[in-house]
Structure formats: structure tokens, C-alpha cells
C-alpha positions in Angstrom: -64.2 41.5 22.8 -61.9 44.5 22.4 -59.3 45.5 19.9 -56.1 44.6 19.6 -52.5 45.2 18.2 -49.7 43.5 15.9 -46.2 44.1 16.7 -42.7 42.7 15.9 -40.2 41.5 18.4 -37.3 43.4 19.2 -35.3 41.8 21.9 -34.9 42.1 25.5 -33.4 44.6 28.2 -34.1 45.6 31.5 -35.8 47.9 33.5 -34.1 50.0 36.6 -36.3 51.5 39.1 -35.2 53.9 42.0 -35.0 51.5 44.7 -32.0 49.7 42.5 -34.5 46.7 41.5 -33.8 45.2 37.8 -37.0 43.6 35.6 -36.4 41.7 32.5 -38.6 43.2 29.6 -39.4 42.3 26.3 -39.5 45.3 23.5 -42.1 45.0 20.9 -42.3 47.9 18.1 -46.1 48.3 17.5 -47.2 48.8 14.5 -50.6 51.4 13.8 -53.8 49.9 12.7 -55.8 51.2 10.4 -59.5 50.5 10.0 -60.4 49.1 6.3 -64.0 47.7 7.0 -66.7 47.9 10.1 -69.3 45.4 9.6 -72.7 46.4 11.5 -75.9 43.7 12.7 -78.0 45.4 10.5 -75.5 44.4 7.3 -73.9 41.5 8.4 -75.6 40.2 11.5 -72.9 40.8 13.9 -70.7 44.4 15.0 -66.9 44.0 14.3 -64.0 46.3 12.7 -61.5 45.0 10.7 -57.5 46.5 11.0 -54.7 46.2 8.5 -51.4 45.8 9.9 -47.9 45.9 7.9 -47.1 47.8 4.3 -46.8 45.5 1.1 -46.1 46.2 -2.2 -49.0 46.1 -5.0 -47.1 43.9 -6.8 -47.3 41.1 -3.9 -50.9 41.6 -3.8 -53.7 39.1 -5.8 -56.1 40.8 -8.2 -58.9 39.8 -5.8 -56.8 41.9 -2.9 -55.9 44.3 -5.4 -60.0 44.9 -6.0 -60.9 44.9 -2.3 -58.2 47.7 -1.6 -59.3 50.1 -4.4 -62.6 49.5 -3.7 -61.8 50.5 0.5 -59.2 53.8 -1.1 -56.8 52.4 1.6 -53.3 51.3 1.0 -52.7 47.5 0.9 -51.8 46.2 4.4 -50.3 42.7 4.8 -52.2 41.4 7.7 -55.7 42.2 8.0 -57.4 41.2 11.9 -60.9 41.4 12.6 -62.2 42.0 16.0 -65.6 41.8 17.2 -66.8 45.1 19.2 -70.0 46.4 20.7 -69.8 49.5 19.5 -68.6 50.2 16.1 -69.9 54.3 15.9 -66.6 55.3 17.3 -64.4 54.0 14.2 -64.5 55.3 10.9 -63.0 53.7 8.0 -59.3 54.8 7.6 -58.8 55.6 11.3 -55.5 54.7 12.7 -55.5 53.0 15.9 -51.8 52.6 18.4 -50.3 52.7 21.2 -53.1 54.8 23.0 -55.2 51.6 22.8 -53.0 50.3 26.0 -52.9 53.5 27.5 -54.2 52.7 31.2 -53.9 48.6 30.5 -51.9 46.6 33.0 -51.8 43.7 31.9 -52.0 42.2 28.6 -52.2 38.8 26.8 -49.6 37.9 24.4 -49.7 35.6 21.4 -46.8 34.3 18.7 -45.1 31.7 17.1 -42.6 29.8 19.2 -38.7 29.2 17.9 -38.7 26.1 15.4 -36.2 23.4 17.0 -36.5 21.3 13.8 -36.6 17.2 14.3 -36.6 16.4 17.7 -36.0 13.1 19.7 -38.6 12.3 22.8 -35.6 12.9 25.2 -35.7 16.0 23.7 -39.2 17.0 23.3 -41.2 15.1 26.1 -38.1 14.8 28.6 -38.1 11.0 28.5 -35.6 9.3 30.1 -34.3 6.8 27.8 -33.1 3.6 27.8 -30.3 2.3 29.9 -26.6 3.7 28.9 -25.1 0.5 29.7 -25.5 -3.0 30.1 -28.3 -4.9 27.4 -29.0 -1.9 25.4 -27.3 -1.6 21.9 -27.8 1.2 19.8 -31.2 2.7 21.3 -30.1 4.5 24.0 -31.9 7.8 23.4 -35.3 5.8 21.7 -39.2 5.9 23.1 -39.0 2.4 23.8 -42.6 0.8 22.6 -45.0 2.6 20.9 -48.2 -0.1 20.8 -49.4 -3.4 22.2 -50.2 -6.7 20.2 -52.7 -7.8 17.4 -55.7 -6.6 19.7 -55.7 -3.5 19.1 -53.1 -3.2 16.0 -52.5 0.1 16.1 -50.5 3.3 18.0 -53.0 5.2 19.4 -53.3 8.8 18.3 -51.6 11.6 20.2 -48.6 9.2 21.0 -45.8 10.8 22.2 -43.1 9.7 19.4 -40.7 11.9 17.6 -41.5 15.1 15.6 -41.1 18.2 14.7 -40.8 20.4 17.6 -41.3 24.6 18.1 -42.9 26.5 15.4 -46.6 26.6 17.2 -48.5 29.8 18.4 -48.5 30.3 21.8 -50.5 32.5 24.1 -48.7 34.2 27.2 -51.7 35.7 29.1 -51.3 38.3 32.1 -48.1 39.9 31.3 -47.2 43.2 33.0 -46.7 46.3 30.8 -43.7 47.9 32.6 -43.3 51.0 30.2 -45.0 52.6 27.1 -43.4 55.0 24.8 -45.8 56.4 22.0 -43.4 58.8 20.3 -41.0 55.4 19.0 -43.8 53.3 19.4 -42.3 51.1 21.8 -44.3 48.5 24.7 -42.2 47.3 27.4 -43.2 43.8 28.2 -42.0 42.4 31.8 -40.9 38.8 31.5 -40.2 36.6 28.1 -42.5 36.5 25.0 -42.9 33.4 22.6 -40.4 33.8 19.3 -37.3 34.9 17.6 -36.4 38.0 17.2 -38.8 40.0 14.4 -41.3 37.4 15.2 -44.9 38.9 14.7 -46.9 39.0 18.3 -50.8 39.8 18.8 -51.6 41.9 21.4 -54.8 42.4 23.6 -56.2 43.6 26.6 -56.3 40.5 29.3 -59.1 38.6 29.1 -59.2 37.2 32.7 -59.9 39.3 35.7 -57.6 39.4 38.7 -56.2 41.1 41.4 -51.9 41.7 41.5 -50.0 44.3 42.1 -48.0 45.6 39.2 -44.3 46.3 39.8 -44.8 50.1 39.8 -47.0 49.9 42.6 -44.9 48.0 44.3 -42.3 50.4 44.1 -44.1 53.5 44.9 -45.5 51.1 48.1 -42.0 51.0 48.9 -41.0 54.8 48.9 -44.2 56.0 50.6 -42.7 53.2 53.6 -39.1 54.8 53.0 -40.9 58.4 53.4 -42.7 58.0 56.9 -39.6 56.4 58.4 -38.0 59.4 57.8 -40.4 61.5 59.0 -41.3 59.0 62.4 -37.5 58.9 62.9 -34.9 56.4 62.7 -36.0 53.2 64.4 -34.2 53.0 67.9 -31.7 50.4 68.0 -31.7 47.6 70.5 -28.7 47.5 73.1 -25.9 45.5 72.3 -25.2 42.2 74.6 -22.8 42.6 77.4 -19.4 41.0 76.7 -18.0 37.9 78.3 -15.8 40.1 80.6 -18.5 42.4 81.3 -20.4 39.1 82.4 -17.6 37.8 84.9 -17.4 41.0 86.9 -21.2 40.6 87.2 -21.1 37.1 87.9 -18.1 37.8 90.9 -19.8 40.8 92.2 -23.1 38.6 93.0 -21.0 35.9 94.3 -19.6 38.2 96.8 -23.0 40.1 97.8 -24.0 36.0 98.8 -21.1 35.6 100.8 -21.8 38.9 102.6 -25.5 37.9 103.7 -24.1 34.8 104.7 
């Protein structure tokens, strides 16, 4: 496992390329993580690094956390995240880690909380068809129907799709493409949408799955190379236009005249 970062969702925009194509992107404001603790196999039985993100006031800390941060001689952090890694020798307590972590990374995994929808019915939550809207149904057009059987089994099975709270759950989006990095403003632009509303906390990590896929930048570079090659070779020869109807009629008359002469 590798280290990750935490950011906040700023919003969505789009990125234009030289070919004229526009790509929808989500902008994330990435917070720098500070190394707060290091775990080794000799002391703790496993090797890991604990990072702290987002500032927090001392008044909002519990006494236990005040003592923890004072022992480490670091400013208090709101979120503490532990990452298991193989080599801990490269890190020291107090080091800061930012966007340079994703410098040559093409794809990342994103995890955040989806937008909460409140208490929702089965038609909205699970795309149920509902009951008939006309004959034979009274005041239960959007209901889910029966939920169980008879005296046997005499209960509703766990996992039954029913009305309830919708959204506000953590979801992970795999293999999202990194379109642009802006280290000066601590911004990262990711292709497509990211779960959650604005200012939602987003967890970023390098893509876990291995796959072969071209990025948008690579595709755009390929298009530019092909355009340059075409210019060097020259414009492709245009196909001769089909003869007009008048020209066709003249050709047919000439053919008939030559046939008559031969006879």
C-alpha cells in the first residue's frame, strides 16, 4: 500500500485542448499531510505512517488528543489517517507531503460521501415500478407492495428493499484520470464526477488496479502527431467528382451513334 492525500471538493469545470475537445473535470483542493507518527515492525509488528490533515483549534480537542499532539511536538490535526507501507526510512516525524505524491500518476482512486437524499420511497431509491395508477388501486400508487409471506417464515428477511434513508454513504470511484496538477494552488483536476457535494472531504490514493488505458493527453498528442505527418506528406488526393447528368446523356448518345455506324 502507498500513501494517500485528503482534499476538499471545490466544484466542476471543463478543460479545453488544442484540438477543440472539452473534458468535464472536478477540481479538488488538496491539503498537505504532516507525518505525525511512524510505526515499525520491530516496535509495533507492522510498518506504517500516520498522517495528519486539516487544522483544528486546541479548544476543540479532548484532553487525550492534547496529550498525544504535545508528545509528538506537532500542531493538532483534525483527521488522522494511517497508511501501511514497506519502507518507513524515507519519512521523518514533521515532514509534509503534498501533491508531489501524484506527480507522475495517471489514474487515482477517490473515496467520499455521497449527497444525502433523506428518507426516500422505493420508486426513487430502487427504481420500483409502483402499483397501477388507475383501476383497482386506492391511495397506494407509489407503495412497494408486499414485504413478506405467511406464518411461515413469519418475518421479513434482512436486506429487503424498502423505503428508508438514501445517500450519505461512502463510495469509492476507481481509476479516475488525472487531467492536470496545479502544485502552486494545491489543486488537482480529475476527469468526470466525484461523489459528494461542494466542500466534501475526499480521500485520494494511487490506483490499486493495474490496466492499460490511454489518457486524454496521450490521445491528444497522438492526434497532433498524425496531423503533422499529414502536413509533411501533403494533402491527400481528392477523389474525382462523379459526372453530371448532362455529361452522362451526351456519352450515351455518342455510344449509340458509333454502334449505328458499325451496323
